[in-house]
DRENKOLGU-198984 format. One record per residue (C-alpha): residue number from 1; residue in three letters; x, y, z. Coordinates in steps of 0.05 Angstrom, whole numbers, plus 5000, padded with zeros to 4 digits. Layout:
% DRENKOLGU-198984
+-------+-------+------+------+------+
: marvo : kemar :   px :   py :   pz :
+-------+-------+------+------+------+
:   NUM :   ALA :    X :    Y :    Z :
...
+-------+-------+------+------+------+
This chain:
% DRENKOLGU-198984
+-------+-------+------+------+------+
: marvo : kemar :   px :   py :   pz :
+-------+-------+------+------+------+
:     1 :   MET : 5000 : 5000 : 5000 :
:     2 :   ASP : 5026 : 5069 : 4981 :
:     3 :   ASP : 5041 : 5106 : 5047 :
:     4 :   ALA : 5033 : 5174 : 5013 :
:     5 :   ARG : 4964 : 5155 : 4988 :
:     6 :   LEU : 4945 : 5130 : 5057 :
:     7 :   ARG : 4968 : 5194 : 5091 :
:     8 :   GLN : 4932 : 5236 : 5039 :
:     9 :   ALA : 4867 : 5197 : 5051 :
:    10 :   ALA : 4876 : 5207 : 5127 :
:    11 :   ARG : 4886 : 5282 : 5119 :
:    12 :   GLU : 4825 : 5289 : 5075 :
:    13 :   ALA : 4783 : 5249 : 5125 :
:    14 :   ARG : 4805 : 5294 : 5182 :
:    15 :   ARG : 4790 : 5357 : 5142 :
:    16 :   GLU : 4721 : 5330 : 5125 :
:    17 :   ALA : 4704 : 5313 : 5197 :
:    18 :   ALA : 4736 : 5371 : 5235 :
:    19 :   PRO : 4679 : 5422 : 5222 :
:    20 :   PHE : 4627 : 5374 : 5248 :
:    21 :   ALA : 4667 : 5359 : 5310 :
:    22 :   ALA : 4677 : 5433 : 5320 :
:    23 :   ALA : 4602 : 5444 : 5313 :
:    24 :   ILE : 4590 : 5397 : 5372 :
:    25 :   LEU : 4641 : 5435 : 5413 :
:    26 :   VAL : 4614 : 5504 : 5395 :
:    27 :   ALA : 4542 : 5482 : 5410 :
:    28 :   ASN : 4560 : 5459 : 5480 :
:    29 :   LEU : 4603 : 5521 : 5494 :
:    30 :   ALA : 4547 : 5566 : 5470 :
:    31 :   LEU : 4497 : 5531 : 5514 :
:    32 :   ALA : 4544 : 5539 : 5574 :
:    33 :   ALA : 4553 : 5614 : 5559 :
:    34 :   VAL : 4478 : 5626 : 5550 :
:    35 :   SER : 4461 : 5586 : 5613 :
:    36 :   ARG : 4510 : 5627 : 5654 :
:    37 :   HIS : 4486 : 5693 : 5626 :
:    38 :   ALA : 4412 : 5676 : 5635 :
:    39 :   GLY : 4421 : 5643 : 5702 :
:    40 :   TRP : 4387 : 5579 : 5680 :
:    41 :   GLU : 4383 : 5526 : 5734 :
:    42 :   LEU : 4397 : 5454 : 5714 :
:    43 :   PHE : 4394 : 5416 : 5780 :
:    44 :   GLY : 4361 : 5469 : 5823 :
:    45 :   ARG : 4420 : 5516 : 5815 :
:    46 :   ASN : 4460 : 5550 : 5760 :
:    47 :   ASP : 4501 : 5490 : 5738 :
:    48 :   TRP : 4523 : 5522 : 5672 :
:    49 :   TRP : 4593 : 5493 : 5679 :
:    50 :   LEU : 4565 : 5423 : 5668 :
:    51 :   TRP : 4559 : 5439 : 5594 :
:    52 :   LEU : 4634 : 5454 : 5594 :
:    53 :   VAL : 4647 : 5384 : 5622 :
:    54 :   VAL : 4602 : 5355 : 5568 :
:    55 :   ALA : 4643 : 5394 : 5516 :
:    56 :   ILE : 4710 : 5364 : 5537 :
:    57 :   PRO : 4706 : 5301 : 5494 :
:    58 :   SER : 4687 : 5341 : 5432 :
:    59 :   ALA : 4747 : 5387 : 5446 :
:    60 :   LEU : 4792 : 5325 : 5447 :
:    61 :   LEU : 4761 : 5302 : 5381 :
:    62 :   VAL : 4774 : 5370 : 5348 :
:    63 :   VAL : 4846 : 5369 : 5371 :
:    64 :   THR : 4854 : 5298 : 5345 :
:    65 :   PHE : 4827 : 5318 : 5276 :
:    66 :   LEU : 4868 : 5382 : 5273 :
:    67 :   VAL : 4934 : 5353 : 5297 :
:    68 :   GLY : 4927 : 5283 : 5270 :
:    69 :   PRO : 4947 : 5216 : 5302 :
:    70 :   ARG : 5012 : 5216 : 5263 :
:    71 :   ARG : 5039 : 5278 : 5298 :
:    72 :   LEU : 5018 : 5247 : 5364 :
:    73 :   GLY : 5058 : 5185 : 5349 :
:    74 :   LEU : 4994 : 5143 : 5342 :
:    75 :   ASP : 4991 : 5136 : 5266 :
:    76 :   ARG : 4986 : 5060 : 5270 :
:    77 :   LEU : 4929 : 5066 : 5319 :
:    78 :   ARG : 4888 : 5116 : 5279 :
:    79 :   ARG : 4823 : 5078 : 5282 :
:    80 :   GLU : 4832 : 5060 : 5355 :
:    81 :   VAL : 4844 : 5133 : 5372 :
:    82 :   ALA : 4784 : 5154 : 5332 :
:    83 :   GLY : 4741 : 5100 : 5363 :
:    84 :   VAL : 4760 : 5118 : 5435 :
:    85 :   THR : 4751 : 5193 : 5423 :
:    86 :   LEU : 4684 : 5183 : 5390 :
:    87 :   GLY : 4664 : 5138 : 5448 :
:    88 :   LEU : 4680 : 5195 : 5495 :
:    89 :   VAL : 4639 : 5244 : 5453 :
:    90 :   TRP : 4581 : 5195 : 5453 :
:    91 :   PHE : 4587 : 5190 : 5529 :
:    92 :   GLY : 4587 : 5266 : 5534 :
:    93 :   THR : 4525 : 5269 : 5490 :
:    94 :   THR : 4490 : 5217 : 5533 :
:    95 :   VAL : 4507 : 5257 : 5596 :
:    96 :   GLY : 4477 : 5319 : 5562 :
:    97 :   VAL : 4413 : 5281 : 5547 :
:    98 :   ALA : 4411 : 5256 : 5619 :
:    99 :   CYS : 4420 : 5327 : 5646 :
:   100 :   VAL : 4362 : 5353 : 5605 :
:   101 :   ILE : 4316 : 5295 : 5623 :
:   102 :   VAL : 4332 : 5296 : 5698 :
:   103 :   SER : 4324 : 5372 : 5699 :
:   104 :   LEU : 4256 : 5367 : 5666 :
:   105 :   MET : 4232 : 5312 : 5712 :
:   106 :   HIS : 4252 : 5345 : 5778 :
:   107 :   TRP : 4255 : 5420 : 5764 :
:   108 :   ARG : 4216 : 5471 : 5724 :
:   109 :   PRO : 4259 : 5503 : 5670 :
:   110 :   GLY : 4228 : 5559 : 5629 :
:   111 :   GLY : 4208 : 5554 : 5557 :
:   112 :   ALA : 4271 : 5586 : 5529 :
:   113 :   GLN : 4316 : 5540 : 5570 :
:   114 :   LEU : 4274 : 5480 : 5551 :
:   115 :   LEU : 4277 : 5493 : 5476 :
:   116 :   THR : 4350 : 5515 : 5475 :
:   117 :   SER : 4377 : 5457 : 5516 :
:   118 :   ALA : 4336 : 5406 : 5477 :
:   119 :   ALA : 4358 : 5435 : 5410 :
:   120 :   VAL : 4432 : 5432 : 5430 :
:   121 :   VAL : 4425 : 5361 : 5457 :
:   122 :   LEU : 4389 : 5337 : 5394 :
:   123 :   LEU : 4440 : 5372 : 5349 :
:   124 :   THR : 4500 : 5341 : 5385 :
:   125 :   ASN : 4465 : 5273 : 5383 :
:   126 :   VAL : 4457 : 5277 : 5308 :
:   127 :   LEU : 4528 : 5301 : 5294 :
:   128 :   THR : 4559 : 5251 : 5342 :
:   129 :   PHE : 4525 : 5192 : 5310 :
:   130 :   SER : 4540 : 5219 : 5241 :
:   131 :   LEU : 4614 : 5214 : 5258 :
:   132 :   VAL : 4604 : 5145 : 5289 :
:   133 :   PHE : 4569 : 5120 : 5225 :
:   134 :   TRP : 4624 : 5152 : 5183 :
:   135 :   GLU : 4679 : 5117 : 5222 :
:   136 :   LEU : 4642 : 5051 : 5227 :
:   137 :   ASP : 4621 : 5038 : 5155 :
:   138 :   ASP : 4664 : 4992 : 5113 :
:   139 :   GLY : 4729 : 5000 : 5153 :
:   140 :   GLY : 4725 : 5075 : 5162 :
:   141 :   PRO : 4737 : 5135 : 5115 :
:   142 :   VAL : 4810 : 5120 : 5100 :
:   143 :   ALA : 4796 : 5048 : 5081 :
:   144 :   ARG : 4738 : 5070 : 5037 :
:   145 :   ALA : 4780 : 5123 : 5003 :
:   146 :   ILE : 4835 : 5075 : 4982 :
:   147 :   ALA : 4790 : 5015 : 4965 :
:   148 :   SER : 4769 : 5002 : 4894 :
:   149 :   SER : 4698 : 4983 : 4916 :
:   150 :   ARG : 4654 : 4978 : 4977 :
:   151 :   ALA : 4670 : 4906 : 4997 :
:   152 :   GLN : 4638 : 4898 : 5065 :
:   153 :   PRO : 4593 : 4958 : 5078 :
:   154 :   ASP : 4556 : 4967 : 5144 :
:   155 :   PHE : 4505 : 5012 : 5110 :
:   156 :   GLN : 4471 : 5002 : 5043 :
:   157 :   PHE : 4460 : 5068 : 5007 :
:   158 :   PRO : 4414 : 5073 : 4947 :
:   159 :   GLN : 4476 : 5078 : 4902 :
:   160 :   ASP : 4501 : 5012 : 4929 :
:   161 :   GLU : 4436 : 4977 : 4910 :
:   162 :   ASN : 4429 : 5014 : 4843 :
:   163 :   PRO : 4499 : 5030 : 4816 :
:   164 :   GLY : 4468 : 5063 : 4756 :
:   165 :   LEU : 4445 : 5120 : 4801 :
:   166 :   ALA : 4515 : 5134 : 4826 :
:   167 :   ARG : 4560 : 5186 : 4795 :
:   168 :   PRO : 4629 : 5163 : 4771 :
:   169 :   GLY : 4675 : 5151 : 4830 :
:   170 :   TRP : 4618 : 5158 : 4880 :
:   171 :   GLY : 4631 : 5140 : 4952 :
:   172 :   PRO : 4592 : 5160 : 5015 :
:   173 :   ALA : 4617 : 5226 : 5044 :
:   174 :   LEU : 4606 : 5250 : 5115 :
:   175 :   VAL : 4546 : 5291 : 5094 :
:   176 :   ASP : 4512 : 5226 : 5072 :
:   177 :   TYR : 4520 : 5199 : 5143 :
:   178 :   VAL : 4495 : 5265 : 5171 :
:   179 :   TYR : 4431 : 5255 : 5131 :
:   180 :   VAL : 4425 : 5183 : 5155 :
:   181 :   SER : 4433 : 5208 : 5227 :
:   182 :   VAL : 4382 : 5264 : 5218 :
:   183 :   THR : 4329 : 5218 : 5190 :
:   184 :   ASN : 4343 : 5164 : 5241 :
:   185 :   SER : 4337 : 5214 : 5298 :
:   186 :   ILE : 4270 : 5240 : 5272 :
:   187 :   ALA : 4237 : 5177 : 5243 :
:   188 :   PHE : 4270 : 5131 : 5296 :
:   189 :   SER : 4284 : 5083 : 5238 :
:   190 :   PRO : 4327 : 5079 : 5175 :
:   191 :   THR : 4299 : 5116 : 5116 :
:   192 :   ASP : 4358 : 5128 : 5067 :
:   193 :   ALA : 4412 : 5076 : 5083 :
:   194 :   MET : 4396 : 5007 : 5110 :
:   195 :   PRO : 4439 : 4978 : 5167 :
:   196 :   LEU : 4470 : 4912 : 5145 :
:   197 :   THR : 4510 : 4891 : 5206 :
:   198 :   HIS : 4494 : 4881 : 5279 :
:   199 :   ARG : 4539 : 4938 : 5300 :
:   200 :   ALA : 4506 : 4986 : 5251 :
:   201 :   LYS : 4437 : 4966 : 5277 :
:   202 :   LEU : 4462 : 4975 : 5349 :
:   203 :   VAL : 4488 : 5046 : 5340 :
:   204 :   MET : 4426 : 5066 : 5300 :
:   205 :   GLY : 4383 : 5039 : 5356 :
:   206 :   LEU : 4423 : 5077 : 5408 :
:   207 :   GLU : 4415 : 5142 : 5370 :
:   208 :   ALA : 4341 : 5132 : 5359 :
:   209 :   GLY : 4331 : 5114 : 5432 :
:   210 :   LEU : 4366 : 5177 : 5458 :
:   211 :   SER : 4329 : 5221 : 5408 :
:   212 :   ALA : 4261 : 5190 : 5424 :
:   213 :   LEU : 4273 : 5197 : 5499 :
:   214 :   THR : 4292 : 5270 : 5492 :
:   215 :   VAL : 4234 : 5288 : 5446 :
:   216 :   LEU : 4182 : 5251 : 5488 :
:   217 :   VAL : 4204 : 5282 : 5554 :
:   218 :   VAL : 4210 : 5352 : 5524 :
:   219 :   ALA : 4141 : 5345 : 5490 :
:   220 :   ALA : 4110 : 5322 : 5555 :
:   221 :   ARG : 4140 : 5381 : 5592 :
:   222 :   ALA : 4118 : 5429 : 5538 :
:   223 :   ILE : 4046 : 5403 : 5543 :
:   224 :   ASN : 4050 : 5411 : 5618 :
:   225 :   ILE : 4073 : 5483 : 5611 :
:   226 :   LEU : 4018 : 5499 : 5561 :
:   227 :   GLY : 3966 : 5466 : 5606 :
:   228 :   SER : 3986 : 5507 : 5666 :
+-------+-------+------+------+------+
């Protein structure tokens, strides 16, 4: 395998993913800043700093994409580093969901706090799982970039089933996985790309579960606010 081609594919993958990882970080930092300024109470007090804690894994992910595993001496462990970092981001997203749900169940946040917190949590959930799908499918973005064809995909896109619909040299980009993540978080089921492996079904189920839980709890609280 050509090392130069491999490094080029890794650089392009990092450039593609860095803005989405940065969006997760910025969303959590913005929520922390707004919560502090507005004095929003999370657990009965102004716990705005908890959103900074939730943002730490996404900050690590941004640094990893910007610096690159090679400069960190972890070039041979690129996928392992990406997997661990994405796992931490997923954990941070889950903590964010838990914070919103527990806050709604035991305290009475206002409408602005309710909508803003839920929107940020749902956004980070979508972007986090977009990156997970992107890293999971068919060996990851680097393997897909250097392969001649999609040999063992975890997701079946319409172009996989109908090659005549695909443009020359087509391969799924990160934006394709973002769309899969958006539809899965809203419909709670696959709509564009079908999961083919157990791990793909597992992560799609996790995303749909977190999204459904957030939407249902927020909707119930909104109805309660309107009723009162």
